Structure formats: C-alpha cells, structure tokens
N, C-alpha and C positions, 0 to 999 in steps of 0.2 A: 166847474165852469165859472168863469168870471162873470158876475152879474152885469158888468158894464158892456159886455160884448153882446150885441143884439143880433138876432137872426136877420139875414139879408136876402134870403132866397124867396122867390114867389110873391113879390109885392108889386102893386101897381101904383105909381110908376116904379120901375126897377130901382135898385139901390144905386145911389150916386157914388161917384168916386170919393167924395168927402166921407160918406158913410163907410165905405170900404177902408179908407185910410184910417179912420177913427177906430175901427175894429182891429186893424193890424197894429195900431199904436197900443191899444189896450192889451192885446195879446203879448206883444214884446215887453211891455211894462211888467206884466204878470210873470212871464218867464224869467226876465232879468231881475225881478225883485226890487225894482226901483222905478220911480216916475221920472226922475231926472238923472241921467247917467253922468259920470264924471267926464271931464274934458278928454281924458285918455280913452274913454269908451264911446264917446259921442258918435264918431264915424261908424263904428260897428253897429251901434244902436240904430242910427238913421238908415244904414244900408239894410238892416234886418226889416225895419218897418216898410221900406220901399219894396223889398223883394216879397214880403208876405202880402202886402197890398196887391201887388201885381198878380201873384198866384191866386189870391182870393177873388180878384176880379175875373180871372179865367174860370175858376170853379163856379162862381155864381152865374156867369154867362153860359156855361155848358150844362148846368143841371137841367133836367127835364122833369116835369110833373104834369099830371092830369088834373090836379086840384085847381080850382079857380084862384086867381091872385087875391092875396089878402089886402085889406084896406088898412093903411097905416094908422088912421085915426081910431078905428075900431080896436086894433091891436094895442094901441097906446092906452085906450080907456080900460081894456082888460088888465093891462099891467098896473094901472093906477088902482083898480079895484083890488087886485091881489096885494098891492102894497098897503092899502087901507086895512085889509084883513090882517096882514102880517104885523103891521106896526100900530094899528089902531088910529083912528082919526075922527 
C-alpha cells in the first residue's frame, strides 16, 4: 500500500473532495509509475484520476460502520508517533 494514501472512511467531519482527489492522484501515480505523465499520456492520466476520485467518493459515502467516527487530529498524532519510532527523532 502506498504510504501517501490515507484512510478516508469514518472521520468526523467526513473526507473532503480534495482528500478524495489527493488519494486518487496518489493511486494513479503509483499504478502509472510516474508523478508527471508525458504530454501523450496526460489526458488518460487525468481521466483516471477523475474516475477513481468519483468511485472513491461513492465508496466512502456508502460504507457503513458502527464504530464511532475517528478524530483527524488524534489519528495524525498517532501517525507522527509511529514515524518517530520508525525514523527516530
């Protein structure tokens, strides 16, 4: 799993369209193996990002859970703590 793609489900407030787009962009970059497509591939790259963002939005909106929503700040601090352990600080 690409470390730059963050979980989007079950947060309060819900994931924004910008977060969904960023996750789709990271996914397409990973699959395509490039962060900047050539001019010949730009349209296909952009279309893939748009379609994946659209489908991701539907997925996140339709998922059901009984768990309480996660707090973004708490989750971000947990990630920072894991990074400190992993990389030392």
